[in-house]
N, C-alpha and C positions, 0 to 999 in steps of 0.2 A: 504494500500500500504506500509506503513512504519512499519507494525506489524512485519514482518520478521527481518528487520534490528534492530528495537528496542528490540525485544525479544532476538535476538542473543546476542547483547551486554549486555543487562540487565541480562540474565541468565549466561553469562560468568562471570560477576561481582558477581552474587549471588553464583555461584559454587566456585569461588576463595575465597570468604568470608566463605563459608561453609566448605571448606577443611582446613582452618587454625586452628580451635580449636581441642583440643584433643578428644572431643566427636563426635560421628557420627550422633547425633540426628539432627543437623542443616542440614547436607547433606541429610538425609532421608526426612526431611520436604521439602527441596528444590525439591527433586525428586518427592515427592507425589503431590506437588502443581505445577509441571512443566506445564502440559497440561491445568489445569484450569486457570493458570495465562496467558498462551498464548491466551486462549479464552477470558479472561478478557480484553486484549488489543483490540480484535475484537469488543467486546461489548462496550468498552469505545469509540472507533472510531465511531461506529454506533450511539451511544447516542449523541456524540458531533455533528455529521453530522446532526442528526434529530433536535437537539436543535437549531442549528444555521440556519436551513432551514426556509425560510420565508413561506412555504406552510403549515406547520403542527403546527401552533401556538395554535390552539384550542384543540389539542389532547395531549398536553404535560403532562397532569396529568396521563394518561394511560401509556405513554412512560416512565415516571419516575417510576411508579409502576412496569412495566415490567423490567426495568433496575435493580431496587433494588431486584426484585425476581430472576433475573439472577445472581446477585452477591451472594445471599444466596445459590442458586443452585451450583455455582462454589465453594463456601467454603465447602458445603456438599460433593461435588465430591472430593475435596482435602482431607478432613477428612476421607472419605471412603477409599481413596487410602492409607492413613496413617495407617488405622486399618485393612489392609488385613491380612490374616492368616499367611502369611510368613513375616510379618512386623517386622521391627527392634524394634518396640515398645514392642511387646510381648517378644522378645528375651531379651531386657533390663530389663523389669519387672521381667522376670523369673530369670535373674542373680541377680538383686538387692535384691529381697526378697527370693531367694533360694527356689522357689516353686516346682521345678521339673515338669514343665508343659510339657505334652507329646503331641503327634500329634493328639490326640482326642479332648483335651480341647481348644487348640488354635483356630481351625476353629469355634468351637461353640462360644467362646467369641468374635471372629471376627464378626460373624453373628449377635450376640446380639448388639454389639456396632454399627454396620452398620444400624441395624433396628432403634436403638435409634436416630442416626444421621439423618436418613431419615424421621422419624416421627417428629422430632423437626423442620427440614427444611420445611416439608410440612405444619406444623402448622404455622410457621413464614410467609411462602408465602401466606397461606390462610388469615392470619391476615392482611397482606399487602393489600389484595383486600377487606378489610372491612368485612370479615366473622367473626362471633362470634365463637371463638375457645373455649371459656370457657365452653359452654354447651356441646361441643363435647368431651372435656377432662373429664368433669364430667360424661358424658355418658359412656366413656371408663372405668372410675373407677367403676361405677355400673355394667357395663357389665363384667369387669374383676372379680369383686366379685362374680357375678352369675356364671361365668365360673369356678372360683376356687372352689366354693361349688359343682358344678355339676361334676367336674373332679378331685375330691379330691384324689382318688387313683392314677390316672395317674400322677398328679403333685407330689405326694409323691414318686412315682417310679422314676420320672424324677430327682428330687433332690437327691434321693438315688443313682442314677447313677452318678450324678456329684460328690457326696461324694466319691464314689468308684474310680472314675477317679482321683480325687485330692489326696486322702489319699493313694491310691495304696496298699490295704491290700494284694492283690495277683496280679500276672501278667499273661500274656499269657503263657499257658503250665502248670500252677498249677492245682492240683486236688482240686475242691471246692465241699464241701458237706453241704447242708442245710437240714432243717427238711422235705422239700417237694421235693427237686430236688438234683440230684448228677451231 
């Protein structure tokens, strides 16, 4: 019931604080975590209501695990919002290191970062429910090695494409001639 009022005043304060510094990174973080933080207040209200309920005393262990898992999911949601392809983060990194990142590389890096964030959050949530993630991660390492050896040519072409995108030896409209193709 109080979520709307609390979120309204809380986010007004956050946006006022975010607009004060000269950098826009705080504003972008506030925008990225806006909806996850609103859901956090709902989750916090439900958790407190269940914790102080006299009927669910025996199930508090599972409720606490669900609550912690929801917090991890909300943080992952905010981080995924922060690393979108049109994100301020890629723009600032591009300006800071003078990378000349184009419209092909930013969506690719965004998807890679999102995959890493989701994989880490899934492993943290699985570990919260007492699943042994160490064997899974080791299996991924061995599976990745087997995949890399089987798809050696594809992976080399993939990294070659990334090098072409980042180094930009030629652009759209240039005439390119190799030993096998023109």
